[in-house]
C-alpha positions as CSV (number, residue, x, y, z in Angstrom):
1,M,11.6,9.1,6.2
2,I,11.0,6.7,3.3
3,E,12.5,7.7,-0.1
4,D,10.1,9.6,-2.4
5,E,7.6,9.8,0.4
6,P,5.0,12.6,-0.2
7,E,4.8,15.4,2.3
8,N,2.2,13.6,4.4
9,N,2.8,12.0,7.8
10,F,0.1,9.4,7.2
11,A,1.3,8.0,3.9
12,L,1.4,4.3,3.4
13,R,4.0,2.9,0.8
14,V,2.3,0.2,-1.2
15,W,4.7,-1.9,-3.3
16,F,3.3,-4.7,-5.6
17,M,6.2,-7.1,-5.6
18,T,5.8,-8.4,-9.1
19,D,9.1,-10.3,-8.8
20,Y,7.5,-12.3,-6.0
21,A,4.3,-13.5,-7.8
22,D,2.9,-17.0,-7.1
23,V,0.3,-19.0,-9.0
24,V,-2.6,-20.1,-6.9
25,D,-5.5,-22.0,-8.5
26,E,-4.2,-20.9,-11.9
27,L,-4.3,-17.2,-10.9
28,Q,-1.2,-15.0,-10.5
29,V,-1.1,-13.7,-6.9
30,Y,1.2,-10.9,-6.0
31,A,2.8,-10.2,-2.6
32,V,2.3,-6.6,-1.5
33,E,4.6,-4.8,0.9
34,L,2.9,-2.1,3.1
35,T,5.3,0.3,4.8
36,P,3.9,2.9,7.1
37,S,5.3,6.4,7.2
38,N,7.0,7.8,10.3
39,K,3.7,8.8,11.9
40,L,1.9,5.5,11.4
41,S,2.6,2.9,14.0
42,G,4.1,-0.5,13.1
43,I,6.5,-2.1,10.7
44,S,6.3,-3.2,7.1
45,I,4.0,-6.1,6.5
46,I,3.6,-8.3,3.4
47,V,0.1,-9.4,2.4
48,T,-1.5,-10.7,-0.8
49,E,-3.3,-8.4,-3.2
50,E,-6.6,-10.0,-2.1
51,Q,-6.0,-9.1,1.5
52,L,-5.8,-5.3,0.8
53,P,-8.7,-3.3,2.2
54,K,-10.8,-1.0,0.1
55,Y,-9.3,2.1,1.6
56,I,-6.0,1.1,0.0
57,T,-7.3,-0.5,-3.3
58,Q,-9.7,2.3,-4.2
59,P,-7.1,5.1,-4.1
60,I,-4.6,2.9,-6.1
61,A,-7.3,2.3,-8.8
62,L,-7.3,6.1,-9.3
63,L,-3.6,6.5,-9.1
64,K,-3.0,3.8,-11.7
65,M,-4.5,6.1,-14.3
66,L,-1.7,8.7,-13.7
67,G,1.8,8.8,-15.1
68,N,4.8,8.1,-12.8
69,G,5.1,10.9,-10.4
70,G,1.5,11.9,-10.7
71,R,-0.3,12.9,-7.5
72,I,-4.0,13.4,-6.5
73,P,-4.4,15.6,-3.5
74,H,-5.6,13.8,-0.3
75,V,-5.4,10.5,-2.2
76,G,-1.8,9.7,-2.9
77,K,1.0,9.6,-5.4
78,K,2.1,7.1,-8.1
79,I,5.9,6.5,-8.1
80,A,6.0,3.7,-10.6
81,K,3.6,1.1,-12.1
82,D,4.0,-1.1,-9.0
83,L,4.8,1.5,-6.3
84,F,2.3,4.0,-4.7
85,Y,1.9,6.1,-1.6
86,V,-1.7,6.2,-0.3
87,Y,-3.0,8.4,2.5
88,V,-4.7,6.4,5.2
89,H,-6.3,7.2,8.5
90,V,-4.3,6.0,11.5
91,D,-7.3,4.2,13.1
92,Q,-7.8,2.1,9.9
93,W,-4.1,1.2,9.7
94,L,-3.9,0.2,13.4
95,E,-7.0,-2.0,13.1
96,Y,-5.7,-3.6,9.9
97,T,-2.2,-4.3,11.3
98,G,-3.8,-5.5,14.6
99,D,-5.9,-8.0,12.6
100,K,-2.9,-9.2,10.7
101,T,-0.9,-9.7,13.9
102,K,-3.7,-11.8,15.4
103,E,-3.7,-14.1,12.4
104,K,-0.2,-15.3,13.2
Protein backbone atom coordinates (compact mmCIF):
# COMPACT_ATOMS: atom_id res chain seq x y z
CA MET A 1 0.00 0.00 0.00
CA ILE A 2 1.21 3.51 -0.83
CA GLU A 3 2.12 5.69 2.15
CA ASP A 4 -0.66 8.07 3.25
CA GLU A 5 -3.10 6.33 0.88
CA PRO A 6 -6.75 6.90 1.81
CA GLU A 7 -8.88 3.91 2.70
CA ASN A 8 -10.04 3.43 -0.90
CA ASN A 9 -8.87 0.70 -3.21
CA PHE A 10 -9.34 2.87 -6.28
CA ALA A 11 -7.23 5.85 -5.26
CA LEU A 12 -4.74 7.31 -7.68
CA ARG A 13 -1.71 9.11 -6.25
CA VAL A 14 -1.09 12.30 -8.25
CA TRP A 15 2.24 14.03 -7.65
CA PHE A 16 3.04 17.28 -9.43
CA MET A 17 6.80 16.98 -9.65
CA THR A 18 7.69 20.66 -9.27
CA ASP A 19 11.40 19.85 -9.11
CA TYR A 20 11.11 18.45 -12.64
CA ALA A 21 9.58 21.44 -14.41
CA ASP A 22 10.55 22.29 -17.95
CA VAL A 23 9.95 25.40 -20.02
CA VAL A 24 8.16 24.83 -23.30
CA ASP A 25 7.15 27.79 -25.49
CA GLU A 26 7.79 30.12 -22.54
CA LEU A 27 5.35 28.17 -20.32
CA GLN A 28 6.42 26.14 -17.31
CA VAL A 29 5.38 22.51 -17.80
CA TYR A 30 5.34 20.09 -14.87
CA ALA A 31 5.84 16.37 -14.94
CA VAL A 32 3.07 14.53 -13.09
CA GLU A 33 3.56 11.05 -11.66
CA LEU A 34 0.41 8.91 -11.46
CA THR A 35 0.66 5.90 -9.16
CA PRO A 36 -2.29 3.50 -8.95
CA SER A 37 -3.38 1.93 -5.68
CA ASN A 38 -3.23 -1.80 -5.12
CA LYS A 39 -6.58 -2.44 -6.87
CA LEU A 40 -5.86 -0.40 -9.98
CA SER A 41 -3.94 -2.24 -12.63
CA GLY A 42 -0.67 -0.95 -13.95
CA ILE A 43 2.45 0.80 -12.82
CA SER A 44 3.29 4.43 -12.21
CA ILE A 45 3.38 6.61 -15.28
CA ILE A 46 4.72 10.11 -15.80
CA VAL A 47 2.81 12.55 -17.98
CA THR A 48 2.63 16.30 -18.40
CA GLU A 49 0.01 18.38 -16.67
CA GLU A 50 -1.68 18.99 -20.04
CA GLN A 51 -2.09 15.24 -20.58
CA LEU A 52 -4.21 14.76 -17.47
CA PRO A 53 -7.86 13.88 -18.15
CA LYS A 54 -10.72 15.86 -16.61
CA TYR A 55 -11.62 13.05 -14.20
CA ILE A 56 -8.26 13.75 -12.54
CA THR A 57 -7.99 17.54 -12.94
CA GLN A 58 -11.51 18.39 -11.75
CA PRO A 59 -11.17 16.65 -8.36
CA ILE A 60 -7.72 18.21 -7.89
CA ALA A 61 -9.19 21.67 -8.49
CA LEU A 62 -11.53 21.04 -5.55
CA LEU A 63 -8.84 19.51 -3.36
CA LYS A 64 -6.48 22.46 -3.91
CA MET A 65 -8.86 24.62 -1.86
CA LEU A 66 -8.29 22.43 1.21
CA GLY A 67 -5.49 22.50 3.73
CA ASN A 68 -2.97 19.66 3.81
CA GLY A 69 -4.67 16.50 5.02
CA GLY A 70 -8.09 17.74 3.91
CA ARG A 71 -10.45 15.22 2.40
CA ILE A 72 -13.64 15.36 0.34
CA PRO A 73 -15.68 12.15 0.50
CA HIS A 74 -15.76 10.24 -2.82
CA VAL A 75 -13.39 12.82 -4.39
CA GLY A 76 -10.02 12.43 -2.72
CA LYS A 77 -7.49 13.81 -0.27
CA LYS A 78 -4.88 16.56 -0.34
CA ILE A 79 -1.60 15.46 1.22
CA ALA A 80 0.49 18.52 0.27
CA LYS A 81 0.37 21.37 -2.23
CA ASP A 82 1.71 19.07 -4.95
CA LEU A 83 0.49 15.63 -3.79
CA PHE A 84 -3.09 14.33 -3.96
CA TYR A 85 -5.09 11.12 -3.94
CA VAL A 86 -8.01 11.10 -6.35
CA TYR A 87 -10.67 8.41 -6.59
CA VAL A 88 -10.97 7.09 -10.14
CA HIS A 89 -13.03 4.43 -11.88
CA VAL A 90 -11.06 1.38 -12.92
CA ASP A 91 -12.37 1.51 -16.51
CA GLN A 92 -11.21 5.12 -16.95
CA TRP A 93 -7.76 4.33 -15.58
CA LEU A 94 -7.31 1.25 -17.77
CA GLU A 95 -8.37 3.16 -20.88
CA TYR A 96 -6.04 6.06 -20.04
CA THR A 97 -3.01 3.87 -19.34
CA GLY A 98 -3.78 1.79 -22.43
CA ASP A 99 -3.73 4.93 -24.55
CA LYS A 100 -0.43 6.02 -22.99
CA THR A 101 1.10 2.60 -23.72
CA LYS A 102 0.03 2.80 -27.37
CA GLU A 103 1.75 6.17 -27.75
CA LYS A 104 5.19 4.65 -27.08
